[in-house]
Wavefront OBJ file of the C-alpha trace (Angstrom):
o trace
v 0.008 0.133 0.246
v 1.687 3.456 -0.908
v 2.280 5.606 2.209
v 2.467 9.271 2.143
v 5.092 11.378 3.407
v 5.221 15.096 3.428
v 7.953 17.421 4.219
v 7.693 19.630 7.485
v 9.097 22.300 9.002
v 10.058 21.334 12.655
v 6.919 22.187 14.915
v 6.509 22.070 18.760
v 3.824 19.756 19.255
v 4.300 18.772 22.996
v 5.011 15.139 23.059
v 3.760 14.427 19.952
v 5.501 13.264 16.899
v 4.444 15.046 13.744
v 3.520 12.254 11.903
v 3.609 12.062 7.954
v 6.419 14.551 8.073
v 10.108 14.057 7.462
v 10.948 13.547 11.357
v 8.734 10.445 11.702
v 9.067 7.460 9.567
v 6.931 6.461 6.261
v 7.724 5.112 2.735
v 7.027 7.415 -0.261
v 6.977 11.126 -0.932
v 4.330 13.133 -2.894
v 4.619 15.810 -5.377
v 6.279 18.650 -4.664
v 9.552 17.701 -3.022
v 12.204 19.970 -2.671
v 13.823 21.912 -5.400
v 18.031 22.388 -5.251
v 17.214 26.459 -5.159
v 19.411 28.617 -3.830
v 19.864 29.572 -0.262
v 17.935 32.335 1.335
v 14.336 33.357 1.750
v 11.344 33.575 -0.496
v 10.314 37.236 -0.951
v 6.627 36.673 -1.158
v 5.358 34.205 1.059
v 2.078 34.666 2.951
v 2.119 36.467 6.041
v 2.018 34.190 9.177
v 2.960 31.296 7.719
v 5.548 29.122 9.366
v 9.030 29.621 7.510
v 12.289 27.027 7.593
v 15.926 28.092 7.394
v 15.640 27.888 3.870
v 13.296 30.042 2.942
v 9.570 30.226 2.930
v 8.026 26.864 3.168
v 4.976 27.794 0.882
v 5.309 26.326 -2.493
v 5.476 28.637 -5.749
v 2.437 26.924 -6.899
v 0.390 28.699 -4.077
v -1.925 26.725 -1.277
v -3.249 23.332 -2.230
v -1.793 23.028 -5.753
v -4.011 25.887 -7.074
v -2.762 27.241 -10.053
v -1.562 31.012 -10.190
v 1.052 32.948 -8.121
v 1.797 32.862 -4.755
v -0.294 34.937 -2.536
v 1.449 38.050 -1.890
v 2.372 39.017 1.702
v 5.093 41.118 3.742
v 8.247 39.175 4.123
v 7.680 39.312 8.240
v 6.168 35.617 9.110
v 7.211 34.496 5.480
v 10.942 35.121 5.591
v 13.557 33.466 7.272
v 17.116 34.407 8.393
v 20.188 32.477 7.043
v 19.246 28.886 5.364
v 21.246 26.204 3.878
v 18.314 24.781 1.720
v 16.326 26.262 -1.524
v 13.047 27.027 -1.336
v 10.686 24.044 -1.485
v 9.873 22.903 -5.134
v 6.605 23.552 -6.937
v 3.150 22.440 -6.250
v 1.230 21.503 -9.363
v 0.555 25.231 -10.001
v 3.361 27.185 -10.044
v 7.566 26.719 -9.743
v 9.824 27.050 -6.711
v 11.050 30.343 -5.345
v 14.270 31.431 -4.446
v 16.412 34.381 -3.351
v 19.403 35.145 -0.898
v 16.981 37.652 1.170
v 18.331 39.099 4.237
v 15.832 37.464 6.532
v 13.114 38.480 8.536
v 10.787 37.276 11.144
v 9.089 33.884 10.850
v 6.234 34.749 13.366
v 2.733 35.759 13.860
v 0.775 38.199 11.556
v -3.380 39.102 12.082
v -3.820 38.251 8.384
v -1.836 34.826 8.466
v -3.543 31.577 8.393
v -2.751 30.225 12.048
v -1.990 26.512 12.393
v -1.364 26.027 8.606
v 2.431 24.329 7.420
v 3.689 24.874 4.024
v 4.844 22.298 2.318
v 5.816 21.135 -1.608
v 2.525 19.688 -2.233
v 0.430 23.006 -0.776
v -0.526 24.048 2.573
v -1.489 21.703 5.368
v -3.122 22.131 8.643
v -1.471 20.962 11.952
v -2.699 18.199 13.887
v -3.168 20.160 16.967
v -6.117 21.650 19.225
v -6.491 24.864 21.078
v -7.071 22.898 24.033
v -7.623 19.175 25.268
v -10.657 18.083 25.900
v -11.302 15.022 28.319
v -12.686 11.970 27.169
v -16.583 11.892 27.626
v -17.131 8.467 29.063
v -15.184 8.430 32.256
v -18.259 6.505 34.286
v -19.721 4.398 31.210
v -17.289 1.375 31.646
v -19.459 -0.238 28.628
v -19.039 2.501 26.174
v -15.267 1.812 26.316
v -15.088 -2.218 26.239
v -12.944 -4.625 24.755
v -9.620 -2.538 25.754
v -7.571 -5.564 24.844
v -8.664 -5.733 21.209
v -8.607 -2.056 20.494
v -6.547 0.425 18.499
v -6.780 3.327 21.436
v -3.604 4.776 20.797
v -2.457 4.060 24.366
v -0.136 1.406 24.198
v -0.854 0.255 27.884
v -3.208 -2.635 27.191
v -4.490 -1.736 24.182
v -2.736 -2.688 20.923
v 0.390 -0.382 20.663
v 0.378 1.817 17.850
v 3.932 3.348 16.334
v 4.726 5.867 13.463
v 4.765 2.993 11.078
v 1.542 2.015 11.735
v -0.539 5.075 10.604
v -0.583 6.006 6.863
v -2.217 8.373 4.509
v -3.034 6.399 1.283
v -3.118 7.500 -2.548
v -6.792 7.823 -2.690
v -6.517 11.604 -1.842
v -4.609 14.405 -0.156
v -7.411 15.836 1.881
v -5.893 13.933 5.084
v -2.362 14.882 5.631
v -0.070 15.394 8.573
v -0.973 13.345 11.755
v -0.213 12.884 15.530
v -1.428 10.953 18.555
v -2.043 12.990 21.187
v -4.540 14.175 23.622
v -6.840 16.715 22.092
v -10.184 14.425 21.941
v -10.195 11.205 22.875
v -13.016 8.842 22.954
v -11.991 6.749 25.371
v -9.054 6.941 27.980
v -6.542 9.525 27.632
v -5.206 9.726 23.695
v -6.386 9.612 20.207
v -5.376 10.295 16.602
v -5.316 13.716 15.403
v -5.554 14.310 11.625
v -5.118 17.282 9.483
v -7.990 17.774 7.015
v -7.676 20.148 4.458
v -10.287 20.259 1.519
v -10.097 22.288 -1.522
v -13.029 22.318 -4.206
v -11.906 22.018 -7.996
v -8.636 19.748 -7.367
v -10.467 16.161 -6.961
v -7.495 14.845 -4.999
v -8.092 17.312 -2.400
v -11.362 16.569 -1.795
v -10.707 12.960 -0.871
v -8.653 11.201 1.643
v -7.859 7.983 3.310
v -6.321 7.117 6.507
v -5.317 3.778 7.805
v -4.406 2.677 11.492
v -2.470 -0.984 11.216
v -2.990 -3.828 13.680
v 0.224 -4.936 15.350
v 2.196 -7.621 13.383
v 3.156 -9.409 16.626
v 0.455 -11.521 18.227
v -1.667 -10.148 20.314
v -5.360 -10.723 21.714
v -7.502 -11.678 19.003
v -4.968 -11.145 16.514
v -3.995 -12.386 13.738
v -7.606 -11.700 11.858
v -7.794 -14.199 9.324
v -11.482 -13.096 8.709
v -13.453 -10.303 9.601
v -17.003 -12.747 9.583
v -19.784 -12.847 11.620
v -17.899 -13.762 14.721
v -16.418 -10.281 14.579
v -18.302 -6.914 15.595
v -16.498 -3.602 14.321
v -16.502 0.066 15.944
v -14.878 3.265 14.987
v -15.442 6.775 15.981
v -14.453 10.293 14.020
v -15.791 13.765 14.746
v -14.331 16.997 12.799
v -13.161 20.252 14.296
v -11.917 23.804 13.218
v -13.078 27.381 13.378
v -16.418 26.816 11.745
v -18.370 23.498 10.568
v -17.626 22.119 6.923
v -19.886 24.239 4.671
v -20.274 20.935 2.792
v -21.338 17.156 2.702
v -18.361 15.128 3.329
v -19.508 11.248 2.581
v -17.516 9.103 4.906
v -17.218 5.356 5.017
v -15.223 2.812 7.606
v -12.484 1.061 5.588
v -10.603 -2.448 6.351
v -7.139 -2.807 4.952
v -6.325 -6.273 4.301
v -3.197 -7.899 2.585
v -4.570 -7.555 -1.007
v -6.467 -3.966 -0.960
v -8.509 -1.985 1.046
v -12.415 -2.692 1.225
v -14.902 -0.177 2.391
v -18.063 -0.945 4.308
v -21.359 -0.788 1.940
v -22.509 2.488 4.325
v -21.413 5.634 3.478
v -22.490 8.674 6.158
v -23.360 11.948 4.515
v -21.800 14.213 7.120
v -22.780 17.716 7.399
v -25.584 17.174 4.447
v -27.656 20.234 4.069
v -30.618 19.489 5.896
v -29.499 16.173 7.781
v -28.799 15.203 11.034
v -25.307 13.918 10.837
v -23.135 16.703 12.173
v -20.187 15.381 13.886
v -18.560 18.560 14.672
v -16.331 19.410 17.668
v -14.830 17.487 20.361
v -16.367 14.202 21.479
v -18.720 15.462 23.916
v -21.984 12.911 25.053
v -23.952 15.796 26.185
v -24.110 16.870 22.428
v -25.022 13.475 21.222
v -21.467 13.318 20.040
v -21.926 9.209 20.775
v -24.677 8.049 18.375
v -26.957 9.851 16.411
v -24.787 12.601 15.018
v -22.966 10.231 12.791
v -19.525 9.579 15.064
v -20.088 6.116 15.525
v -19.661 3.769 12.936
v -20.754 0.017 14.130
v -21.418 -3.163 12.476
v -22.501 -5.542 14.674
v -21.743 -7.993 12.976
v -18.945 -7.257 10.237
v -20.755 -8.645 7.562
v -24.639 -7.093 6.996
v -26.603 -4.808 5.587
v -24.466 -1.740 6.740
v -21.211 -3.483 7.028
v -19.226 -5.791 4.473
v -20.662 -7.836 1.667
v -18.513 -10.452 2.534
v -15.883 -11.534 5.594
v -12.911 -9.267 4.480
v -9.530 -11.764 4.897
v -6.177 -11.207 6.156
v -6.751 -7.847 7.869
v -4.368 -5.759 8.434
v -5.713 -2.414 9.699
v -8.924 -0.276 9.713
v -9.628 3.533 9.033
v -11.735 5.866 7.140
v -12.070 7.171 3.702
v -13.703 10.412 2.996
v -15.091 12.440 -0.270
v -16.069 15.822 0.152
v -19.035 17.570 -2.325
v -16.610 20.693 -2.566
v -17.189 23.207 -5.607
v -14.547 25.105 -7.058
v -13.849 27.854 -4.468
v -15.058 26.141 -1.464
v -12.433 25.182 1.256
v -12.351 23.828 4.897
v -9.486 23.415 6.939
v -9.642 21.736 10.441
v -8.636 18.218 11.714
v -10.340 15.416 12.338
v -10.298 13.257 15.758
v -10.258 9.155 15.599
v -10.107 6.970 18.296
v -11.248 3.408 19.709
v -11.598 1.674 16.627
v -11.893 -2.452 17.081
v -12.333 -5.775 14.913
v -13.303 -7.757 18.194
v -13.882 -11.242 18.646
v -15.582 -12.531 21.519
v -12.718 -12.580 23.970
v -10.607 -11.145 25.611
v -12.949 -8.363 26.550
v -11.288 -6.182 29.267
v -8.206 -6.710 31.464
v -9.112 -7.323 35.320
v -9.261 -4.258 37.650
v -11.307 -1.401 37.943
v -12.083 0.902 35.007
v -10.738 2.815 33.675
v -7.800 0.578 34.293
v -5.118 3.344 35.475
v -4.960 4.994 31.962
v -6.353 8.213 33.172
l 1 2 3 4 5 6 7 8 9 10 11 12 13 14 15 16 17 18 19 20 21 22 23 24 25 26 27 28 29 30 31 32 33 34 35 36 37 38 39 40 41 42 43 44 45 46 47 48 49 50 51 52 53 54 55 56 57 58 59 60 61 62 63 64 65 66 67 68 69 70 71 72 73 74 75 76 77 78 79 80 81 82 83 84 85 86 87 88 89 90 91 92 93 94 95 96 97 98 99 100 101 102 103 104 105 106 107 108 109 110 111 112 113 114 115 116 117 118 119 120 121 122 123 124 125 126 127 128 129 130 131 132 133 134 135 136 137 138 139 140 141 142 143 144 145 146 147 148 149 150 151 152 153 154 155 156 157 158 159 160 161 162 163 164 165 166 167 168 169 170 171 172 173 174 175 176 177 178 179 180 181 182 183 184 185 186 187 188 189 190 191 192 193 194 195 196 197 198 199 200 201 202 203 204 205 206 207 208 209 210 211 212 213 214 215 216 217 218 219 220 221 222 223 224 225 226 227 228 229 230 231 232 233 234 235 236 237 238 239 240 241 242 243 244 245 246 247 248 249 250 251 252 253 254 255 256 257 258 259 260 261 262 263 264 265 266 267 268 269 270 271 272 273 274 275 276 277 278 279 280 281 282 283 284 285 286 287 288 289 290 291 292 293 294 295 296 297 298 299 300 301 302 303 304 305 306 307 308 309 310 311 312 313 314 315 316 317 318 319 320 321 322 323 324 325 326 327 328 329 330 331 332 333 334 335 336 337 338 339 340 341 342 343 344 345 346 347 348 349 350 351 352 353 354 355 356 357 358 359 360
C-alpha cells in the first residue's frame, strides 16, 4: 500500500511526534518535493505562515496545488534568516521560488493562517488543538470495553501503535499530517488527530483515506484471518475547526487487507444540508457525540446490510475514507479526531481491575 510522506518544518507539538512529516517514518514522498534552489528566503510568502531555514515553506504554486502565483504578503512571517537549502519545490500550480533574502521574522501576523504548514504539495493544517478535551466516558465502562482488542492509541493494555502503523493512502490528499495526542479522545486519554484540508475544484484535495494497522506481532484476537460474523466492528470520528464544513463529506469505514482496502457498504453523508449527521467539535456525550450525530461507525456483525457484503480476509488495518462534495472556490481546513477502533472477537474483552484501568 502506498504511504504518503510530507516534508515538514519542525514544529512544537508537545510530546507528540508530527507523523506524516520527515521527522517520522513513512515510505514515499508526494508531489512537490524540494528543489535544489539557492539558499535564502522567498520574497513573497504568505504572512503568518511557518518559515524554514531555507526560506518560506510555501510552494510557488500557491496553497493546495491551485494554479497561479503565490499569495502576496509582507516578508514578516514568511521570510527566514540564513538557510542551507532552497525553497520547496513547486506544487501543481507553479515553480519554486528562490532568492538570497536578508531574512525576517518568521512569526505571527493578523492576516496569517494560524496553524498552517507550508509544504511542497501545498498547505497543510497542523494536527493540533487549542485545548485538550477529556474523554466523555469516564463513568461509562461499557462504552470503552474490549480494551484488549482496541486501537486506542494508549500503548498500555490496548494494541500499541507506532508511526509506521499509521498512513495516508494514494486515494486522495485531504488527509495530511497526523499525531497521537490528547486533543479529543473518545476513550481513555489519547486519540489520533489528523489535519484535514479540503479544496473544491481539485479532485485529489477533496478525497482522503487514513489507515491504522494492527500490530504484526501476536496479540489478543490477532491475527484477524477473517472479519466475519464472529467479529464486531467499531470506530469513531469527529471533525473540528473554526467553523463547520460548508459542504457534505461522505465518510466510510474501511478495512485494509493483504490484497487491498475494502470499504463498508454504508456511506454516511456527514454535514449534508438538511441532514442530522453533523459530527463537529470534540467528542461530547452531552451534545450526543456518541451516537446519532454520525460519529459512531458500528457494524454488529461485520457482515451485514451496512457493514461488508462478505468477510474481508487477512485483515491488517482499518480506518476512514472521505469524499467531500466541495465545489470550486469552497474550502475547509480543520482536523479530525479518530479513536477506539475495533474488529473484535468475542474474547478477551477487558483486563482485570477497576475501570478505567489506570489509563487516566
